[in-house]
Residue, then its C-alpha position, 0 to 999 in steps of 0.5 A: x875724960x880727956x878733952x872731948x874724948x871719954x875713956x871708960x873701962x870695958x867689960x874685959x878691963x880694957x880702956x875704951x875711948x868713946x866718941x861721945x859729945x856733950x852740949x857745946x853751944x847754944x843758938x838763940x833765935x827770936x820767936x814770939x808767943x807760946x805756940x809752935x807747929x812741929x813736924x817730926x820723923x825718924x829712922x828714914x832708912x828706906x823711904x823716899x825723901x823727895x816724897x817727904x819734901x813734896x808732902x811737907x810742901x802740901x801742908x801748912x808750913x811748920x815752924x820747925x822740923x825734927x829728925x830723930x836719927x839713923x841713916x844720916x848719910x842718906x840726907x847728904x848724898x853727893x852734892x845734895x844737902x837734903x837737911x838744908x832743903x828740908x830746913x828751908x820748908x820750915x820757918x825756923x829750920x831743922x833740928x836733928x840728932x844722929x842715931x845709934x846705927x850712924x857712925x860718929x863721923x856722920x855727925x858733921x853732916x848735920x849742917x847747913x843753913x838753919x840746920x841745928x845738930x841739937x845734941x851739941x848745939x842747942x836751939x833756943x827759940x823764944x820761950x822754947x829750948x830744943x835739946x838733943x840726945x844722939x845714939x843710944x844708951x850703953x847698958x851695963x853688963x854688970x847689971x845683967x844686960x846682954x850684948x843685944x841691948x848694946x847694938x850700934x856704933x854710937x852708944x853712951x854709957x849712962x853716967x855720960x848721958x846724965x852728965x850731958x843732960x845736967x847741962x840742961x838745968x843751967x841758967x841758960x835754959x831756966x824758965x824755958x819750955x823744953x822740946x827734947x829730940x832723942x833718938x832713943x825713947x825714955x825707958x819703959x815708954x814706947x821702947x819695947x823692941x822685938x827684933x833682937x828679943x822682946x825687951x825695953x831698950x829705952x834710956x833710963x837717964x832720959x826717963x829720970x830727967x823727964x820724971x824730975x823736970x816738969x818743964x819738958x813739954x815734948x820728947x820726940x824719939x825713934x829707934x824702936x820701929x814697932x812703936x812708931x806712930x804712937x804717943x804716950x804721956x810720961x808725967x807732964x811730957x808727951x813722948x812721941x815715937x816717930x820712927x818708920x819701919x825699914x822693910x821694902x815699901x814701908x811708908x814713912x811716918x810723920x808726926x805733926x805736933x801742935x803746941x798752942x798757948x803752951x799746951x800740947x795737942x794730940x799728934x796728927x799722924x801721916x803716912x807717906x808712900 
């Protein structure tokens, strides 16, 4: 690693400079109590964002909105900052990560008043910490994974993902209940893809962390559209895939997640046409 650039050796022996990032800072916001109301969605590639805004306005106000990535640029068309508009609808704002199909430079578009790019800038909210993982894992070819596993513009070699998540075990997050916002689900959980071949494409380092860390309450993800609007327990963590399909006319999927006295309630799913 040189500064913030990661140099790895490619499949053909060439050196590649990857646009990977680590956790750089933490924002702390006061929050009383052990409960949160979250609204989560992901992969909003074709859905109407104005309809989403109207839906949120019609609901009980969430404490926090989570977006798990892809098509980040849609939220910053022209002079509009739709991330900021969405953040204004929640008590504490909005957290987002970029997806694997986002270009690295669009990460700067996750910005605005109470908009948190939690891959690089974690949010501590009272007893909770919201932490992020952008993009998707880069599966090693030497283990037999073909190129269909490594699709997109923002990919992380697994050792760098492990290094990134190691920072979550430091003193600043000790004793916090973790809410993880990862574009990619953990390996083997809501990650079975079919578009480019039937296979699991989740994150092995993320699964390792969740299996070893009982403080992670919720993991919100997207990436695998066919697994959207589903949730599944992995140990003590409720894994939620909030992705929407990307065909013409496909509705938006939105998860409402209640954490009450430190316990996660069943997810309330909504479709927005």
